[in-house]
N, C-alpha and C positions, 0 to 999 in steps of 0.2 A: 489585152480584152473590154477598158475604155475607148479603143479606137472603135470599136466594130460597134459601140453602144451610141459612139457619134452618127459612122456614120448610115445603121443603119435607123435616127430621126430624123437622119439631114436626107435621105430619102424618100422617111415615111414621107415628110413634109412637103417634097419637090412631087410624088405625086398627088397630091391632095390636091395643091393649089392643082399642078395643070391637068392634071385628070378629071380629076371628082369638081372643080369652081366650075363645070359648067352646069353641074346640077343642082349647083345651090352653092349660095357666095354667100356663106357662112365657114364655106370652107379654106376658104383665103386667109377665116381667122383661127381655126384645125392644124390646115397648114405655116402660119406660121409660126401659130407655134410650139410646131416640131421643129422649124428648123430654129428656133427660141434655144427649147431642150435639146437638138446635139449640137451648138454654139461652145451650149452650156457642158456639156460632157465634155468637151474638146480644150474650152481653154482649162475645166476638170484636171484631163489628161495631161497638157499642158503647165499647170502652172499646180502641182501638187503642193504647197506648202500654203495653199492658198487654201484649199480646202472648202470652194465654194456650193458645197453641202451640208455645208455647220456652222455651227454663228449667226450673225451677219448677215453676210451669207443668203444663207439656207434662210430663215423669213424671207427675205428678199422675194429668190424664187417660191417659199410656198404660195407668199402672196399671190403673188404674178401669176403661177398653174393658179389659182382658185379663185383670179376675176376672172380670168380666160375659162372653166369649166363654171360657174356661172355664168355667164355669155353663151358658154355654148348649152346648157340644158335650158336660159329660157328659149332658144330660138328651136331649139327641138321640141319644146313642149306646142310651143305658140306652132310651129306646123304639126305636127300633132294632131294638136282640136284642130288647124284647120281642112283636116283634113276628113273630119268627124266621130273622130274615135277618139273619147279622151284615154290617159296615160296611163292612171293605173285601172280604168275598163279590162275583165278579160277580154280573146273573143267570145266572139259565141256561136255558138258551130252551125255550119249552113244548111239545114238538114233539106229536104225537099218537101216545097212548096202546094199547104192544105188548102182548097180552092171549098 
């Protein structure tokens, strides 16, 4: 079952890099992370005695995940604000204009 997760993460990373990176360059970072995640899952499957999601290796994994998440959130907020909307602001319904 872990092999399916690894292949799924690798496929998601490749899709992000090759399909969505034309839309925004941040998808290179997201795709790279998914490739990293797929490799980590695969290594965990192939090395069951190492248990890469626990102990020191688990801390390394969580730190890398947190760093990538911070980068992606910062880019998301920057892009969202560039479009003129604040991410915390709810959408206002557009009604007919009154002259």
